[in-house]
PDB file as gemmi writes it, atoms N, CA and C in Angstrom:
CRYST1    1.000    1.000    1.000  90.00  90.00  90.00 P 1                      
ATOM      1  N   UNK A   1       1.023  -1.354  -0.059  1.00  0.00           N  
ATOM      2  CA  UNK A   1       0.134   0.095  -0.150  1.00  0.00           C  
ATOM      3  C   UNK A   1       0.506   1.283   0.117  1.00  0.00           C  
ATOM      4  N   UNK A   2       1.990   1.877   0.741  1.00  0.00           N  
ATOM      5  CA  UNK A   2       2.708   2.346   0.605  1.00  0.00           C  
ATOM      6  C   UNK A   2       3.593   2.903  -0.786  1.00  0.00           C  
ATOM      7  N   UNK A   3       3.013   1.819  -2.059  1.00  0.00           N  
ATOM      8  CA  UNK A   3       3.557   1.750  -3.446  1.00  0.00           C  
ATOM      9  C   UNK A   3       2.725   2.432  -4.379  1.00  0.00           C  
ATOM     10  N   UNK A   4       1.580   2.919  -3.283  1.00  0.00           N  
ATOM     11  CA  UNK A   4      -0.169   3.346  -4.439  1.00  0.00           C  
ATOM     12  C   UNK A   4       0.642   4.810  -4.712  1.00  0.00           C  
ATOM     13  N   UNK A   5       0.841   5.121  -5.607  1.00  0.00           N  
ATOM     14  CA  UNK A   5       0.915   6.371  -6.604  1.00  0.00           C  
ATOM     15  C   UNK A   5      -0.210   7.928  -6.331  1.00  0.00           C  
ATOM     16  N   UNK A   6      -1.102   7.019  -6.539  1.00  0.00           N  
ATOM     17  CA  UNK A   6      -2.756   8.667  -6.528  1.00  0.00           C  
ATOM     18  C   UNK A   6      -3.591   7.091  -5.830  1.00  0.00           C  
ATOM     19  N   UNK A   7      -4.413   7.771  -5.330  1.00  0.00           N  
ATOM     20  CA  UNK A   7      -5.557   7.207  -5.088  1.00  0.00           C  
ATOM     21  C   UNK A   7      -6.766   8.321  -4.564  1.00  0.00           C  
ATOM     22  N   UNK A   8      -8.360   7.585  -4.766  1.00  0.00           N  
ATOM     23  CA  UNK A   8      -9.504   8.513  -4.225  1.00  0.00           C  
ATOM     24  C   UNK A   8     -10.367   7.755  -2.769  1.00  0.00           C  
ATOM     25  N   UNK A   9     -10.381   9.072  -2.508  1.00  0.00           N  
ATOM     26  CA  UNK A   9     -11.953   8.326  -1.755  1.00  0.00           C  
ATOM     27  C   UNK A   9     -11.678   6.545  -1.973  1.00  0.00           C  
ATOM     28  N   UNK A  10     -12.558   6.456  -2.840  1.00  0.00           N  
ATOM     29  CA  UNK A  10     -13.154   5.286  -2.893  1.00  0.00           C  
ATOM     30  C   UNK A  10     -12.007   4.142  -2.959  1.00  0.00           C  
ATOM     31  N   UNK A  11     -10.734   4.948  -3.649  1.00  0.00           N  
ATOM     32  CA  UNK A  11      -9.267   3.981  -3.321  1.00  0.00           C  
ATOM     33  C   UNK A  11      -9.176   3.644  -2.003  1.00  0.00           C  
ATOM     34  N   UNK A  12      -9.190   4.380  -1.635  1.00  0.00           N  
ATOM     35  CA  UNK A  12      -9.157   4.143   0.001  1.00  0.00           C  
ATOM     36  C   UNK A  12      -9.798   2.862   0.542  1.00  0.00           C  
ATOM     37  N   UNK A  13     -11.084   3.240   0.510  1.00  0.00           N  
ATOM     38  CA  UNK A  13     -12.231   2.653   0.581  1.00  0.00           C  
ATOM     39  C   UNK A  13     -11.909   1.260   0.674  1.00  0.00           C  
ATOM     40  N   UNK A  14     -11.554   0.992  -1.011  1.00  0.00           N  
ATOM     41  CA  UNK A  14     -11.327  -0.258  -1.282  1.00  0.00           C  
ATOM     42  C   UNK A  14      -9.963  -1.282  -0.628  1.00  0.00           C  
ATOM     43  N   UNK A  15      -9.211  -0.343  -0.579  1.00  0.00           N  
ATOM     44  CA  UNK A  15      -7.512  -0.788   0.176  1.00  0.00           C  
ATOM     45  C   UNK A  15      -8.093  -1.467   1.289  1.00  0.00           C  
ATOM     46  N   UNK A  16      -9.012  -0.760   1.876  1.00  0.00           N  
ATOM     47  CA  UNK A  16      -9.567  -1.317   2.884  1.00  0.00           C  
ATOM     48  C   UNK A  16      -9.798  -3.284   3.137  1.00  0.00           C  
ATOM     49  N   UNK A  17     -11.121  -2.840   2.100  1.00  0.00           N  
ATOM     50  CA  UNK A  17     -11.546  -4.028   1.948  1.00  0.00           C  
ATOM     51  C   UNK A  17     -10.961  -5.492   1.225  1.00  0.00           C  
ATOM     52  N   UNK A  18     -10.169  -4.875   0.420  1.00  0.00           N  
ATOM     53  CA  UNK A  18      -8.857  -5.777  -0.136  1.00  0.00           C  
ATOM     54  C   UNK A  18      -8.507  -6.638   0.845  1.00  0.00           C  
ATOM     55  N   UNK A  19      -8.093  -5.775   1.708  1.00  0.00           N  
ATOM     56  CA  UNK A  19      -7.081  -6.496   3.202  1.00  0.00           C  
ATOM     57  C   UNK A  19      -8.192  -7.388   3.607  1.00  0.00           C  
ATOM     58  N   UNK A  20      -9.192  -7.238   3.847  1.00  0.00           N  
ATOM     59  CA  UNK A  20      -9.814  -7.178   4.900  1.00  0.00           C  
ATOM     60  C   UNK A  20     -10.522  -8.977   3.708  1.00  0.00           C  
ATOM     61  N   UNK A  21     -10.276  -8.892   3.024  1.00  0.00           N  
ATOM     62  CA  UNK A  21     -10.366 -10.521   1.627  1.00  0.00           C  
ATOM     63  C   UNK A  21      -9.389 -11.095   1.778  1.00  0.00           C  
ATOM     64  N   UNK A  22      -8.097 -10.497   1.827  1.00  0.00           N  
ATOM     65  CA  UNK A  22      -6.834 -10.858   2.034  1.00  0.00           C  
ATOM     66  C   UNK A  22      -6.606 -11.913   3.363  1.00  0.00           C  
ATOM     67  N   UNK A  23      -7.002 -11.211   4.446  1.00  0.00           N  
ATOM     68  CA  UNK A  23      -7.376 -11.284   5.625  1.00  0.00           C  
ATOM     69  C   UNK A  23      -8.355 -13.427   5.847  1.00  0.00           C  
ATOM     70  N   UNK A  24      -8.651 -13.269   5.339  1.00  0.00           N  
ATOM     71  CA  UNK A  24     -10.265 -13.522   4.951  1.00  0.00           C  
ATOM     72  C   UNK A  24      -9.427 -15.529   4.272  1.00  0.00           C  
ATOM     73  N   UNK A  25      -9.016 -15.183   3.783  1.00  0.00           N  
ATOM     74  CA  UNK A  25      -8.882 -15.760   3.039  1.00  0.00           C  
ATOM     75  C   UNK A  25      -7.207 -16.746   3.716  1.00  0.00           C  
ATOM     76  N   UNK A  26      -5.908 -15.830   3.886  1.00  0.00           N  
ATOM     77  CA  UNK A  26      -4.846 -15.553   4.459  1.00  0.00           C  
ATOM     78  C   UNK A  26      -5.429 -16.521   5.866  1.00  0.00           C  
ATOM     79  N   UNK A  27      -6.435 -16.589   6.416  1.00  0.00           N  
ATOM     80  CA  UNK A  27      -6.674 -17.031   7.493  1.00  0.00           C  
ATOM     81  C   UNK A  27      -6.982 -18.751   7.452  1.00  0.00           C  
ATOM     82  N   UNK A  28      -7.845 -18.676   6.129  1.00  0.00           N  
ATOM     83  CA  UNK A  28      -8.276 -20.092   5.684  1.00  0.00           C  
ATOM     84  C   UNK A  28      -7.295 -21.289   5.042  1.00  0.00           C  
ATOM     85  N   UNK A  29      -6.413 -20.505   4.701  1.00  0.00           N  
ATOM     86  CA  UNK A  29      -4.907 -21.671   4.692  1.00  0.00           C  
ATOM     87  C   UNK A  29      -3.677 -21.374   6.124  1.00  0.00           C  
ATOM     88  N   UNK A  30      -3.576 -20.822   7.327  1.00  0.00           N  
ATOM     89  CA  UNK A  30      -2.722 -21.727   7.934  1.00  0.00           C  
ATOM     90  C   UNK A  30      -3.911 -21.017   9.186  1.00  0.00           C  
ATOM     91  N   UNK A  31      -3.134 -21.980  10.348  1.00  0.00           N  
ATOM     92  CA  UNK A  31      -3.768 -21.767  11.933  1.00  0.00           C  
ATOM     93  C   UNK A  31      -3.016 -21.026  12.701  1.00  0.00           C  
ATOM     94  N   UNK A  32      -2.042 -19.792  12.056  1.00  0.00           N  
ATOM     95  CA  UNK A  32      -2.079 -19.099  12.939  1.00  0.00           C  
ATOM     96  C   UNK A  32      -2.915 -18.156  13.144  1.00  0.00           C  
ATOM     97  N   UNK A  33      -2.862 -17.551  14.704  1.00  0.00           N  
ATOM     98  CA  UNK A  33      -3.705 -16.810  14.406  1.00  0.00           C  
ATOM     99  C   UNK A  33      -2.950 -15.655  15.825  1.00  0.00           C  
ATOM    100  N   UNK A  34      -3.451 -14.824  16.081  1.00  0.00           N  
ATOM    101  CA  UNK A  34      -3.809 -13.384  14.950  1.00  0.00           C  
ATOM    102  C   UNK A  34      -2.768 -13.613  13.881  1.00  0.00           C  
ATOM    103  N   UNK A  35      -3.925 -13.225  12.763  1.00  0.00           N  
ATOM    104  CA  UNK A  35      -2.246 -12.989  11.833  1.00  0.00           C  
ATOM    105  C   UNK A  35      -1.359 -11.763  12.610  1.00  0.00           C  
ATOM    106  N   UNK A  36       0.054 -12.048  11.919  1.00  0.00           N  
ATOM    107  CA  UNK A  36       1.323 -11.620  12.183  1.00  0.00           C  
ATOM    108  C   UNK A  36       1.191  -9.871  11.662  1.00  0.00           C  
ATOM    109  N   UNK A  37       1.469  -8.800  12.474  1.00  0.00           N  
ATOM    110  CA  UNK A  37       1.111  -7.371  11.083  1.00  0.00           C  
ATOM    111  C   UNK A  37      -0.003  -7.144  11.296  1.00  0.00           C  
ATOM    112  N   UNK A  38      -1.409  -7.868  11.317  1.00  0.00           N  
ATOM    113  CA  UNK A  38      -2.481  -6.993  10.735  1.00  0.00           C  
ATOM    114  C   UNK A  38      -2.666  -6.080  11.453  1.00  0.00           C  
ATOM    115  N   UNK A  39      -2.432  -5.318  11.882  1.00  0.00           N  
ATOM    116  CA  UNK A  39      -2.801  -3.808  12.508  1.00  0.00           C  
ATOM    117  C   UNK A  39      -1.728  -3.005  11.882  1.00  0.00           C  
ATOM    118  N   UNK A  40      -0.664  -3.730  11.984  1.00  0.00           N  
ATOM    119  CA  UNK A  40       0.128  -2.437  10.621  1.00  0.00           C  
ATOM    120  C   UNK A  40      -0.141  -2.048   9.754  1.00  0.00           C  
ATOM    121  N   UNK A  41      -0.742  -3.106   8.960  1.00  0.00           N  
ATOM    122  CA  UNK A  41      -1.525  -2.696   8.030  1.00  0.00           C  
ATOM    123  C   UNK A  41      -2.561  -2.292   8.134  1.00  0.00           C  
ATOM    124  N   UNK A  42      -3.976  -2.778   8.794  1.00  0.00           N  
ATOM    125  CA  UNK A  42      -4.748  -2.197   9.345  1.00  0.00           C  
ATOM    126  C   UNK A  42      -4.345  -0.180   9.643  1.00  0.00           C  
ATOM    127  N   UNK A  43      -3.186   0.095  10.514  1.00  0.00           N  
ATOM    128  CA  UNK A  43      -3.597   1.790  10.655  1.00  0.00           C  
ATOM    129  C   UNK A  43      -2.725   2.281   9.623  1.00  0.00           C  
ATOM    130  N   UNK A  44      -2.316   1.798   8.704  1.00  0.00           N  
ATOM    131  CA  UNK A  44      -1.012   2.444   7.390  1.00  0.00           C  
ATOM    132  C   UNK A  44      -2.600   2.910   7.102  1.00  0.00           C  
ATOM    133  N   UNK A  45      -3.334   1.813   6.110  1.00  0.00           N  
ATOM    134  CA  UNK A  45      -4.684   2.317   6.353  1.00  0.00           C  
ATOM    135  C   UNK A  45      -5.416   3.371   6.192  1.00  0.00           C  
ATOM    136  N   UNK A  46      -5.792   3.168   7.463  1.00  0.00           N  
ATOM    137  CA  UNK A  46      -6.296   4.185   8.054  1.00  0.00           C  
ATOM    138  C   UNK A  46      -5.898   5.245   8.626  1.00  0.00           C  
ATOM    139  N   UNK A  47      -4.781   5.913   7.814  1.00  0.00           N  
ATOM    140  CA  UNK A  47      -3.933   6.621   8.111  1.00  0.00           C  
ATOM    141  C   UNK A  47      -3.526   7.853   6.632  1.00  0.00           C  
ATOM    142  N   UNK A  48      -4.808   7.369   5.769  1.00  0.00           N  
ATOM    143  CA  UNK A  48      -5.230   8.162   4.905  1.00  0.00           C  
ATOM    144  C   UNK A  48      -6.118   8.955   4.768  1.00  0.00           C  
ATOM    145  N   UNK A  49      -6.694   8.582   5.723  1.00  0.00           N  
ATOM    146  CA  UNK A  49      -8.357   9.745   6.261  1.00  0.00           C  
ATOM    147  C   UNK A  49      -8.030  10.934   7.046  1.00  0.00           C  
ATOM    148  N   UNK A  50      -6.767  10.502   7.815  1.00  0.00           N  
ATOM    149  CA  UNK A  50      -6.902  11.669   8.810  1.00  0.00           C  
ATOM    150  C   UNK A  50      -6.309  12.970   7.484  1.00  0.00           C  
ATOM    151  N   UNK A  51      -6.681  14.075   8.462  1.00  0.00           N  
ATOM    152  CA  UNK A  51      -6.683  15.606   8.126  1.00  0.00           C  
ATOM    153  C   UNK A  51      -5.702  15.815   8.107  1.00  0.00           C  
ATOM    154  N   UNK A  52      -5.005  16.777   8.037  1.00  0.00           N  
ATOM    155  CA  UNK A  52      -3.696  17.129   7.811  1.00  0.00           C  
ATOM    156  C   UNK A  52      -2.912  17.586   9.550  1.00  0.00           C  
ATOM    157  N   UNK A  53      -3.557  18.040  10.336  1.00  0.00           N  
ATOM    158  CA  UNK A  53      -3.147  18.125  11.553  1.00  0.00           C  
ATOM    159  C   UNK A  53      -3.529  16.806  12.795  1.00  0.00           C  
ATOM    160  N   UNK A  54      -4.247  15.732  12.253  1.00  0.00           N  
ATOM    161  CA  UNK A  54      -3.854  14.761  12.981  1.00  0.00           C  
ATOM    162  C   UNK A  54      -2.631  13.981  12.686  1.00  0.00           C  
ATOM    163  N   UNK A  55      -2.646  13.616  11.169  1.00  0.00           N  
ATOM    164  CA  UNK A  55      -1.529  13.200  10.805  1.00  0.00           C  
ATOM    165  C   UNK A  55      -0.450  13.711  10.680  1.00  0.00           C  
ATOM    166  N   UNK A  56      -0.190  14.902  10.528  1.00  0.00           N  
ATOM    167  CA  UNK A  56       1.421  15.220  11.829  1.00  0.00           C  
ATOM    168  C   UNK A  56       1.633  14.408  12.816  1.00  0.00           C  
ATOM    169  N   UNK A  57       0.653  13.872  13.164  1.00  0.00           N  
ATOM    170  CA  UNK A  57       0.031  13.589  14.935  1.00  0.00           C  
ATOM    171  C   UNK A  57       0.900  12.617  14.623  1.00  0.00           C  
ATOM    172  N   UNK A  58       0.183  11.607  13.670  1.00  0.00           N  
ATOM    173  CA  UNK A  58       0.074  10.012  13.826  1.00  0.00           C  
ATOM    174  C   UNK A  58       1.621   9.962  12.800  1.00  0.00           C  
ATOM    175  N   UNK A  59       2.118  10.747  12.651  1.00  0.00           N  
ATOM    176  CA  UNK A  59       3.544  10.619  11.589  1.00  0.00           C  
ATOM    177  C   UNK A  59       4.228  10.590  13.180  1.00  0.00           C  
ATOM    178  N   UNK A  60       4.587  11.699  13.874  1.00  0.00           N  
ATOM    179  CA  UNK A  60       5.154  11.378  14.907  1.00  0.00           C  
ATOM    180  C   UNK A  60       5.026  10.654  15.968  1.00  0.00           C  
ATOM    181  N   UNK A  61       4.342   9.594  15.962  1.00  0.00           N  
ATOM    182  CA  UNK A  61       3.638   8.844  17.099  1.00  0.00           C  
ATOM    183  C   UNK A  61       3.695   7.217  16.525  1.00  0.00           C  
ATOM    184  N   UNK A  62       3.819   7.506  14.872  1.00  0.00           N  
ATOM    185  CA  UNK A  62       3.983   5.815  15.272  1.00  0.00           C  
ATOM    186  C   UNK A  62       5.128   5.804  13.620  1.00  0.00           C  
ATOM    187  N   UNK A  63       6.752   5.562  15.122  1.00  0.00           N  
ATOM    188  CA  UNK A  63       7.620   5.952  14.272  1.00  0.00           C  
ATOM    189  C   UNK A  63       7.850   4.139  13.721  1.00  0.00           C  
ATOM    190  N   UNK A  64       7.293   3.033  14.020  1.00  0.00           N  
ATOM    191  CA  UNK A  64       7.207   1.740  12.933  1.00  0.00           C  
ATOM    192  C   UNK A  64       6.604   2.226  11.388  1.00  0.00           C  
ATOM    193  N   UNK A  65       7.166   2.960  10.528  1.00  0.00           N  
ATOM    194  CA  UNK A  65       6.992   3.110   9.530  1.00  0.00           C  
ATOM    195  C   UNK A  65       7.992   3.261   9.176  1.00  0.00           C  
ATOM    196  N   UNK A  66       8.364   2.974   8.336  1.00  0.00           N  
ATOM    197  CA  UNK A  66      10.197   3.840   7.304  1.00  0.00           C  
ATOM    198  C   UNK A  66       9.669   5.026   7.028  1.00  0.00           C  
ATOM    199  N   UNK A  67      10.463   6.005   6.217  1.00  0.00           N  
ATOM    200  CA  UNK A  67      10.789   7.318   5.779  1.00  0.00           C  
ATOM    201  C   UNK A  67       9.485   7.475   4.549  1.00  0.00           C  
ATOM    202  N   UNK A  68      10.594   6.303   3.954  1.00  0.00           N  
ATOM    203  CA  UNK A  68       9.601   5.519   2.702  1.00  0.00           C  
ATOM    204  C   UNK A  68       8.248   5.608   2.426  1.00  0.00           C  
ATOM    205  N   UNK A  69       6.922   4.627   3.722  1.00  0.00           N  
ATOM    206  CA  UNK A  69       6.271   4.534   3.940  1.00  0.00           C  
ATOM    207  C   UNK A  69       5.262   5.985   4.375  1.00  0.00           C  
ATOM    208  N   UNK A  70       5.988   6.733   4.908  1.00  0.00           N  
ATOM    209  CA  UNK A  70       5.939   8.113   5.716  1.00  0.00           C  
ATOM    210  C   UNK A  70       5.116   8.796   4.520  1.00  0.00           C  
ATOM    211  N   UNK A  71       6.785   9.375   3.811  1.00  0.00           N  
ATOM    212  CA  UNK A  71       6.253  10.328   2.438  1.00  0.00           C  
ATOM    213  C   UNK A  71       5.309   9.751   1.614  1.00  0.00           C  
ATOM    214  N   UNK A  72       5.678   8.235   1.219  1.00  0.00           N  
ATOM    215  CA  UNK A  72       4.482   7.406   0.280  1.00  0.00           C  
ATOM    216  C   UNK A  72       2.660   8.210   0.591  1.00  0.00           C  
ATOM    217  N   UNK A  73       2.755   7.950   1.865  1.00  0.00           N  
ATOM    218  CA  UNK A  73       0.878   8.455   2.243  1.00  0.00           C  
ATOM    219  C   UNK A  73       1.022   9.713   1.956  1.00  0.00           C  
ATOM    220  N   UNK A  74       2.047  10.862   2.802  1.00  0.00           N  
ATOM    221  CA  UNK A  74       1.654  12.378   1.997  1.00  0.00           C  
ATOM    222  C   UNK A  74       1.539  12.314   1.327  1.00  0.00           C  
ATOM    223  N   UNK A  75       2.644  11.888   0.226  1.00  0.00           N  
ATOM    224  CA  UNK A  75       2.431  12.411  -1.530  1.00  0.00           C  
ATOM    225  C   UNK A  75       0.875  11.946  -1.820  1.00  0.00           C  
ATOM    226  N   UNK A  76       0.206  10.553  -1.581  1.00  0.00           N  
ATOM    227  CA  UNK A  76      -0.973  10.395  -1.990  1.00  0.00           C  
ATOM    228  C   UNK A  76      -1.747  10.983  -1.671  1.00  0.00           C  
ATOM    229  N   UNK A  77      -1.760  11.802  -0.547  1.00  0.00           N  
ATOM    230  CA  UNK A  77      -2.603  12.843   0.087  1.00  0.00           C  
ATOM    231  C   UNK A  77      -3.204  13.748  -0.495  1.00  0.00           C  
ATOM    232  N   UNK A  78      -1.501  14.264  -0.679  1.00  0.00           N  
ATOM    233  CA  UNK A  78      -1.885  15.789  -1.730  1.00  0.00           C  
ATOM    234  C   UNK A  78      -2.747  15.621  -2.823  1.00  0.00           C  
ATOM    235  N   UNK A  79      -3.580  17.193  -2.586  1.00  0.00           N  
ATOM    236  CA  UNK A  79      -4.820  17.136  -3.975  1.00  0.00           C  
ATOM    237  C   UNK A  79      -6.255  16.568  -3.392  1.00  0.00           C  
ATOM    238  N   UNK A  80      -5.900  14.983  -2.457  1.00  0.00           N  
ATOM    239  CA  UNK A  80      -7.182  14.952  -2.370  1.00  0.00           C  
ATOM    240  C   UNK A  80      -7.995  15.943  -0.505  1.00  0.00           C  
ATOM    241  N   UNK A  81      -7.249  15.984   0.517  1.00  0.00           N  
ATOM    242  CA  UNK A  81      -7.556  16.796   1.618  1.00  0.00           C  
ATOM    243  C   UNK A  81      -6.364  17.465   1.752  1.00  0.00           C  
ATOM    244  N   UNK A  82      -5.155  17.137   1.278  1.00  0.00           N  
ATOM    245  CA  UNK A  82      -3.709  17.921   1.569  1.00  0.00           C  
ATOM    246  C   UNK A  82      -2.892  18.786   0.895  1.00  0.00           C  
ATOM    247  N   UNK A  83      -3.251  19.982   0.791  1.00  0.00           N  
ATOM    248  CA  UNK A  83      -2.531  21.338  -0.290  1.00  0.00           C  
ATOM    249  C   UNK A  83      -1.140  20.708  -0.166  1.00  0.00           C  
ATOM    250  N   UNK A  84      -0.286  21.358  -0.507  1.00  0.00           N  
ATOM    251  CA  UNK A  84       0.993  21.803  -1.275  1.00  0.00           C  
ATOM    252  C   UNK A  84       2.139  22.632  -0.217  1.00  0.00           C  
ATOM    253  N   UNK A  85       1.616  23.155   0.196  1.00  0.00           N  
ATOM    254  CA  UNK A  85       1.728  23.898   1.727  1.00  0.00           C  
ATOM    255  C   UNK A  85       1.661  22.773   2.778  1.00  0.00           C  
ATOM    256  N   UNK A  86       0.625  22.382   2.709  1.00  0.00           N  
ATOM    257  CA  UNK A  86       1.026  21.140   4.369  1.00  0.00           C  
ATOM    258  C   UNK A  86       1.903  19.820   3.963  1.00  0.00           C  
ATOM    259  N   UNK A  87       1.234  19.864   3.121  1.00  0.00           N  
ATOM    260  CA  UNK A  87       2.608  18.825   1.914  1.00  0.00           C  
ATOM    261  C   UNK A  87       3.920  18.365   2.735  1.00  0.00           C  
ATOM    262  N   UNK A  88       4.265  19.489   2.698  1.00  0.00           N  
ATOM    263  CA  UNK A  88       5.761  20.192   2.657  1.00  0.00           C  
ATOM    264  C   UNK A  88       6.147  20.574   4.640  1.00  0.00           C  
ATOM    265  N   UNK A  89       4.912  20.839   5.324  1.00  0.00           N  
ATOM    266  CA  UNK A  89       5.260  20.959   6.587  1.00  0.00           C  
ATOM    267  C   UNK A  89       5.182  19.554   6.369  1.00  0.00           C  
ATOM    268  N   UNK A  90       4.113  18.450   6.247  1.00  0.00           N  
ATOM    269  CA  UNK A  90       3.821  16.849   6.776  1.00  0.00           C  
ATOM    270  C   UNK A  90       5.396  15.929   6.115  1.00  0.00           C  
ATOM    271  N   UNK A  91       5.958  16.907   5.551  1.00  0.00           N  
ATOM    272  CA  UNK A  91       7.298  15.711   4.628  1.00  0.00           C  
ATOM    273  C   UNK A  91       9.201  16.627   5.641  1.00  0.00           C  
ATOM    274  N   UNK A  92       8.379  17.440   6.112  1.00  0.00           N  
ATOM    275  CA  UNK A  92       9.569  18.004   7.430  1.00  0.00           C  
ATOM    276  C   UNK A  92       9.152  17.622   8.231  1.00  0.00           C  
ATOM    277  N   UNK A  93       8.587  17.117   8.435  1.00  0.00           N  
ATOM    278  CA  UNK A  93       7.996  17.111   9.895  1.00  0.00           C  
ATOM    279  C   UNK A  93       8.950  15.174  10.038  1.00  0.00           C  
ATOM    280  N   UNK A  94       8.805  14.316   9.150  1.00  0.00           N  
ATOM    281  CA  UNK A  94       9.299  12.923   8.534  1.00  0.00           C  
ATOM    282  C   UNK A  94      11.215  13.691   8.896  1.00  0.00           C  
ATOM    283  N   UNK A  95      11.112  14.064   7.351  1.00  0.00           N  
ATOM    284  CA  UNK A  95      12.862  13.808   7.561  1.00  0.00           C  
ATOM    285  C   UNK A  95      13.293  14.819   9.296  1.00  0.00           C  
ATOM    286  N   UNK A  96      12.473  15.736   9.789  1.00  0.00           N  
ATOM    287  CA  UNK A  96      12.729  15.859  11.338  1.00  0.00           C  
ATOM    288  C   UNK A  96      13.061  14.421  12.456  1.00  0.00           C  
ATOM    289  N   UNK A  97      11.823  13.074  12.055  1.00  0.00           N  
ATOM    290  CA  UNK A  97      11.955  11.797  12.659  1.00  0.00           C  
ATOM    291  C   UNK A  97      13.331  11.706  12.579  1.00  0.00           C  
ATOM    292  N   UNK A  98      13.353  11.501  11.060  1.00  0.00           N  
ATOM    293  CA  UNK A  98      14.367  10.706  10.527  1.00  0.00           C  
ATOM    294  C   UNK A  98      15.564  10.636  10.542  1.00  0.00           C  
ATOM    295  N   UNK A  99      16.034  12.423  10.333  1.00  0.00           N  
ATOM    296  CA  UNK A  99      17.658  12.936  11.159  1.00  0.00           C  
ATOM    297  C   UNK A  99      17.809  12.478  12.098  1.00  0.00           C  
ATOM    298  N   UNK A 100      17.596  11.684  13.051  1.00  0.00           N  
ATOM    299  CA  UNK A 100      18.350  11.616  14.310  1.00  0.00           C  
ATOM    300  C   UNK A 100      18.945  10.209  13.921  1.00  0.00           C  
ATOM    301  N   UNK A 101      18.371   8.771  12.751  1.00  0.00           N  
ATOM    302  CA  UNK A 101      18.819   7.937  12.631  1.00  0.00           C  
ATOM    303  C   UNK A 101      20.448   8.102  11.520  1.00  0.00           C  
ATOM    304  N   UNK A 102      20.402   8.898  10.962  1.00  0.00           N  
ATOM    305  CA  UNK A 102      21.144   9.218   9.712  1.00  0.00           C  
ATOM    306  C   UNK A 102      22.435   9.375  10.501  1.00  0.00           C  
TER     307      UNK A 102                                                      
END                                                                             
């Protein structure tokens, strides 16, 4: 989901449905319960719906996602509900988080 280039509101809803279908099929194939990292993916998909302020807070709180995943999330939301100025602010927040790792 982090490699999506462009996504509408309907596309985000389909992501959730696709993931739920994937989980149902996977649960039929394996006895592993719960499915590992299920929440990791669900949380990422739900982040597409966040407002600018909520997304900035979410980015700072969810350090388990890579810089690439966070950057792609912000870039995909550009135009749907985040403008260019907000995008730059969010990308700067991601860069600030990543800076100590360098």
